[in-house]
Each structure stands twice: as structure tokens, then as C-alpha cells.
ZABA-781768 format. One line per field, with one value per residue (C-alpha): residue number from 1; residue in three letters; x, y, z. Coordinates in pm, 1 decimal, padded with zeros to 6 digits. Layout:
<bavos>
resi: (NUM,...) $
resn: (ala,...) $
xx: (X,...) $
yy: (Y,...) $
zz: (Z,...) $
</bavos>
This chain:
<bavos>
resi: (1,2,3,4,5,6,7,8,9,10,11,12,13,14,15,16,17,18,19,20,21,22,23,24,25,26,27,28,29,30,31,32,33,34,35,36,37,38,39,40,41,42,43,44,45,46,47,48,49,50,51,52,53,54,55,56,57,58,59,60,61,62,63,64,65,66,67,68,69,70,71,72,73,74,75,76,77,78,79,80,81,82,83,84,85,86,87,88,89,90,91,92,93,94,95,96,97,98,99,100,101,102,103,104,105,106,107,108,109,110,111,112,113,114,115,116,117,118,119,120,121,122,123,124,125,126,127,128,129,130,131,132,133,134,135,136,137,138,139,140,141,142,143,144,145,146,147,148,149,150,151,152,153,154,155,156,157,158,159,160,161,162,163,164,165,166,167,168,169,170,171,172,173,174,175,176,177,178,179,180,181,182,183,184,185,186,187,188,189,190,191,192,193,194,195,196,197,198,199,200,201,202,203,204,205,206,207,208,209,210,211,212,213,214,215,216,217,218,219,220,221,222,223,224,225,226,227,228) $
resn: (met,val,ile,asp,ala,gly,his,gly,gly,lys,asp,thr,gly,cys,asn,gly,ala,ser,ala,arg,glu,lys,glu,val,ala,leu,lys,val,ala,leu,lys,leu,gly,glu,leu,ile,glu,glu,asn,val,pro,asp,val,lys,val,ile,phe,thr,arg,lys,asp,asp,arg,phe,val,glu,leu,ile,asp,arg,ala,gly,ile,ala,asn,lys,asn,his,ala,asp,leu,phe,ile,ser,ile,his,cys,asn,ser,gly,pro,ser,asn,ala,phe,gly,thr,glu,thr,tyr,thr,met,gly,leu,his,lys,ser,ser,ser,asn,leu,ala,val,ala,thr,arg,glu,asn,ser,val,ile,leu,gln,glu,asp,asp,tyr,glu,lys,asn,tyr,asn,gly,phe,asn,pro,lys,ser,pro,gln,ser,his,ile,leu,phe,ser,leu,tyr,gln,ser,ala,tyr,ile,asp,asn,ser,leu,arg,phe,ala,gln,lys,val,glu,arg,glu,phe,lys,thr,lys,val,gly,arg,ser,ser,arg,gly,val,lys,gln,ala,gly,phe,leu,val,leu,trp,lys,ser,ala,met,pro,ser,thr,leu,ile,glu,ile,gly,phe,leu,thr,asn,pro,thr,glu,glu,lys,tyr,leu,asn,asp,lys,ser,asn,gln,ser,tyr,ile,ala,ser,gly,ile,tyr,arg,ala,phe,lys,asp,tyr,lys,gln,glu,leu,glu,ala,met,asn) $
xx: (-06592.3,-06516.4,-06171.4,-06147.1,-05853.9,-05828.9,-05871.0,-05889.1,-05978.6,-05949.2,-05840.8,-05478.8,-05434.8,-05083.2,-04791.7,-04426.1,-04165.8,-04320.3,-04561.6,-04924.3,-05132.6,-05434.2,-05220.3,-05021.4,-05336.6,-05519.3,-05236.2,-05222.8,-05604.3,-05630.5,-05351.7,-05519.5,-05851.2,-05682.7,-05517.3,-05848.7,-06042.6,-05780.5,-05730.3,-06057.1,-06318.3,-06610.7,-06548.2,-06704.1,-06471.7,-06619.0,-06404.6,-06514.1,-06307.3,-06099.1,-05967.9,-05879.8,-06212.0,-06338.9,-06570.0,-06728.2,-06657.0,-07026.5,-07049.4,-06750.8,-06926.1,-07256.2,-07117.9,-07014.4,-07349.5,-07557.4,-07370.7,-07394.0,-07017.1,-06873.9,-06541.1,-06434.5,-06065.4,-05956.6,-05600.6,-05405.4,-05055.5,-04948.2,-04798.7,-04580.4,-04229.7,-03973.4,-03822.6,-04157.1,-04185.7,-04380.7,-04732.8,-05040.3,-05379.3,-05673.0,-06011.0,-06292.7,-06258.6,-06134.1,-05785.4,-05528.7,-05282.2,-05265.9,-05090.1,-05384.4,-05617.7,-05398.6,-05428.6,-05807.7,-05833.4,-05633.4,-05834.4,-06167.7,-06093.8,-06158.9,-06527.5,-06461.9,-06438.3,-06784.7,-07105.3,-07345.7,-07100.9,-07275.5,-07597.1,-07433.9,-07218.8,-07460.1,-07298.1,-06950.8,-06675.7,-06340.6,-06153.8,-06285.9,-06111.7,-06438.5,-06617.7,-06366.4,-06387.9,-06767.7,-06802.8,-06526.0,-06709.2,-06947.0,-06810.1,-06904.4,-07064.5,-06799.5,-06496.8,-06387.2,-06362.0,-06217.7,-05937.5,-05895.9,-05836.2,-05621.4,-05389.5,-05341.9,-05255.3,-04987.4,-04848.3,-04812.8,-04645.4,-04397.3,-04317.3,-04350.7,-04339.6,-04051.2,-04218.3,-04176.2,-04511.8,-04633.5,-04917.3,-05296.1,-05452.7,-05794.0,-05932.1,-06253.6,-06261.7,-06583.4,-06546.8,-06526.0,-06803.8,-07049.9,-06962.1,-07194.0,-06942.8,-06592.8,-06373.2,-06014.1,-05811.8,-05456.3,-05178.5,-04917.2,-04630.4,-04522.2,-04495.8,-04335.9,-04030.9,-03807.7,-03693.0,-04045.5,-04177.0,-03927.3,-04029.6,-04403.6,-04372.4,-04214.5,-04440.1,-04291.5,-04322.7,-04686.1,-04741.3,-04568.4,-04792.5,-05105.9,-05008.5,-04956.7,-05312.5,-05437.0,-05280.2,-05426.8,-05768.0,-05739.3,-05636.0,-05919.0,-06176.8,-06063.2,-06067.7,-06422.6,-06545.0,-06390.7,-06560.8,-06899.7) $
yy: (-06358.4,-06392.4,-06446.0,-06358.4,-06482.6,-06229.9,-06332.1,-06698.0,-06908.8,-06718.6,-06410.6,-06467.0,-06121.4,-05983.8,-06214.7,-06223.9,-06419.3,-06745.8,-06667.5,-06580.6,-06358.2,-06589.5,-06877.5,-06684.1,-06508.6,-06841.9,-07004.2,-06714.1,-06703.7,-07076.7,-07055.3,-06756.8,-06941.9,-07246.4,-07036.0,-06874.1,-07203.4,-07371.6,-07090.1,-06894.3,-07170.9,-06937.8,-06758.0,-06907.5,-06871.1,-06856.0,-06847.2,-06687.6,-06956.8,-07250.9,-07350.2,-07203.2,-07062.6,-06731.3,-06548.8,-06217.5,-05923.3,-05878.3,-06244.6,-06212.4,-05930.2,-06116.6,-06419.0,-06190.6,-06007.1,-06324.0,-06477.1,-06152.4,-06155.0,-05904.3,-05871.7,-05909.9,-05962.3,-05964.3,-06083.7,-05969.3,-05920.1,-05587.3,-05488.2,-05187.5,-05084.2,-05360.2,-05165.6,-05119.2,-05328.2,-05358.9,-05415.7,-05191.5,-05237.2,-05056.5,-04950.7,-04802.7,-04430.0,-04147.4,-04211.6,-03953.4,-04028.9,-04149.6,-04468.7,-04557.9,-04496.7,-04718.0,-05009.5,-04972.9,-04940.0,-05260.2,-05457.7,-05321.4,-05391.0,-05760.1,-05679.8,-05646.6,-06028.3,-06053.5,-06083.4,-05817.0,-05576.5,-05258.0,-05369.8,-05514.8,-05212.9,-04926.2,-04836.2,-04816.9,-04793.7,-04920.4,-04737.9,-04395.9,-04196.9,-04002.2,-04325.8,-04401.8,-04053.4,-04043.5,-04379.2,-04347.7,-04047.0,-04309.4,-04333.9,-04653.4,-04664.2,-04918.9,-04702.6,-04669.7,-05042.2,-05104.1,-04858.5,-05005.2,-05351.5,-05224.4,-05040.0,-05355.0,-05555.6,-05309.5,-05284.9,-05664.5,-05673.2,-05406.8,-05510.4,-05890.3,-06020.6,-05792.5,-05658.9,-05308.0,-05135.1,-04875.2,-04799.3,-04792.2,-04634.3,-04558.2,-04607.6,-04707.6,-05085.8,-05236.7,-05546.8,-05333.6,-05099.5,-05386.5,-05542.2,-05433.9,-05476.9,-05359.5,-05468.8,-05435.0,-05530.4,-05638.6,-05615.1,-05848.5,-05744.7,-05685.8,-05983.0,-05745.2,-05709.3,-06020.6,-06021.6,-05988.6,-06243.6,-06497.1,-06409.0,-06431.6,-06760.1,-06928.0,-07144.3,-07035.3,-06669.5,-06723.8,-06864.9,-06564.7,-06326.5,-06525.4,-06530.5,-06152.4,-06103.5,-06360.2,-06172.7,-05845.0,-06013.2,-06153.1,-05813.4,-05642.2,-05890.1,-05848.9,-05471.1,-05465.0,-05706.5,-05488.5,-05180.1,-05352.3) $
zz: (-03916.5,-04286.2,-04435.5,-04802.1,-05010.3,-05292.9,-05658.1,-05770.1,-06070.8,-06399.8,-06200.8,-06091.3,-05937.9,-05968.7,-06042.5,-05955.8,-06151.8,-06030.0,-05744.0,-05814.4,-05588.9,-05587.3,-05450.8,-05188.8,-05061.3,-05029.2,-04830.7,-04584.5,-04557.1,-04480.9,-04223.0,-04054.2,-04038.9,-03889.8,-03614.0,-03520.7,-03523.0,-03301.9,-03053.1,-03045.3,-03080.3,-03001.0,-03331.8,-03642.9,-03940.8,-04290.6,-04604.8,-04931.0,-05103.3,-04983.9,-05325.5,-05663.1,-05780.8,-05916.6,-05675.0,-05775.6,-05544.8,-05474.8,-05368.0,-05134.1,-04951.5,-04986.5,-04799.4,-04512.8,-04506.7,-04527.7,-04234.1,-04030.8,-03987.7,-03744.3,-03926.7,-04290.2,-04371.9,-04735.4,-04807.1,-05112.9,-05253.1,-05395.0,-05726.3,-05805.4,-05910.2,-05850.5,-05558.8,-05376.1,-05058.8,-04734.5,-04606.5,-04626.3,-04464.5,-04622.5,-04493.9,-04699.3,-04748.2,-04966.4,-05106.5,-04998.0,-05276.3,-05633.2,-05521.3,-05293.4,-05587.8,-05807.3,-05562.6,-05544.0,-05922.9,-05972.7,-05717.4,-05843.3,-06209.5,-06134.4,-06189.0,-06563.2,-06560.3,-06403.0,-06604.1,-06475.9,-06324.3,-06437.8,-06273.2,-05959.8,-05878.3,-05949.1,-06281.3,-06125.2,-06388.1,-06253.7,-06530.8,-06428.2,-06151.8,-06100.2,-06017.7,-05741.7,-05593.7,-05590.4,-05434.5,-05177.2,-05034.2,-04904.7,-04550.9,-04383.6,-04039.2,-03949.3,-04017.4,-03651.2,-03591.2,-03936.6,-03854.6,-03506.8,-03651.1,-03941.6,-03701.9,-03495.3,-03808.2,-03919.1,-03563.4,-03548.8,-03891.0,-03786.6,-03429.7,-03426.8,-03783.5,-03877.7,-04190.6,-04319.8,-04265.6,-04513.3,-04274.1,-04265.3,-04571.7,-04713.5,-05061.9,-05234.3,-05258.5,-05393.3,-05177.1,-04859.0,-04970.2,-05008.3,-04669.0,-04386.6,-04101.4,-04003.8,-04292.9,-04408.0,-04712.3,-04628.0,-04887.0,-04736.3,-04966.2,-05324.9,-05560.6,-05811.7,-05582.9,-05628.8,-05262.8,-05129.8,-05376.4,-05243.2,-04884.8,-04956.0,-05139.4,-04835.8,-04619.7,-04283.9,-04375.1,-04478.2,-04127.9,-03966.3,-04161.9,-04073.1,-03704.2,-03711.4,-03842.8,-03590.8,-03294.4,-03423.2,-03438.1,-03084.6,-02951.4,-03143.0,-03012.2,-02649.3,-02677.7,-02818.3,-02550.3,-02278.3,-02423.2,-02432.0) $
</bavos>
């Protein structure tokens, strides 16, 4: 499986008063990987980054594809009005609301910092709403398992971690589109909300969030093995 800490290097992601998305996402990603390596040793964990570096979206997906990963988990922090709070887990699909589109647009606009983005993403323009609609009509063959895992993540957040869940959502994320396996993008909370920023910047809470994703993964893995 591949764990992807969103953003990094020159791309800080969204920022709170002091916390930066690229740093919080990396801490949670590393903790999640550690939990899986310790407790599910038959699973090989690959990180798209283990330090503060810039990785293009196409390379994040490329790492997962090259290693024939069977699950891709991308970890992010959200940005919005200062009163917005809670977790959201996204799968690839057609956005149902303008707020879902806004999240995808923000995460996809990272490609403007990449060199050959027009060539690499089939002429995709992150500033154009039409681009997002056209490309999110591309429904992935992995949508069922992506949703299965996403639902488990949000259930864990709500029931065990004590987070406020905003649910499972769909939108057109380039990093999910390019990944040839079940894949989800997890927004663990809003750095633009001072209370949530404080929560997300705390080491114990980062561990709680990572262990919620870890339990969802374990549950997902057992369910798939039982089905097969």
C-alpha cells in the first residue's frame, strides 16, 4: 500500500496561524505507516515522501502504480471559513456540490507549480470548472473498494476518534485519477479553524487520527480477504 503525505517542499498546502498542512500531513502519514508496519507485517508500506520535499501529483500516483499497490491513501488538511470543522474522505468521482469542487480545485492547483503540467495531465486546467467536470466523469474501476475504505475511515473518526465527520464525498482529484487502485484522499480537519488547528497540531491527536485510519485499513483488509 502507498501512504501519501499531501504537499511538501515549496508547496506548503494550506496554513493555519502556525501549523502548515505539509507538516501535519507528514506526521500523520508517518505515524500511520509505523502502525501498519508494526501490526500488519505482511503489508509493505511505501511512502511518497518521508521528509519535506516537493513531489508532483503524477509522481505520487506513479509510485503507487509502479509498486502495484492495492491501496492508495493521501492525507491532507482542509481549508475553509474559520468556523468550518470536521473530517472528509474523498474518492474519485463527480462532485455533488460546489464545496467538493472547491476542495478538488485547491488540491489540483498544485500542478501549476510543476513543470510540464499541461503535457502530464492531458491539457487539464485546474482553474477551469469545465475541466473538473469533464474529468470527474471518468469513473474509476476501483470506486467500490475506494468507497468501502472511505466509509470505514469516516466511521472510525466519528465513533472512536471522536471527530466530527462531514462524511464520504466524491470529487475529481488528479492524484486519485492517476492511481490504478482503490484510492482515497483524507482531509483530517481544517487548519483554518483555530480550534481544529490546535487539535491537529498536537502529537497525541495526530496519533489518534493515524490509529483511526489504521483500524479502518485493518477492517478493510479483513473484509476483502473474507470476500475472496
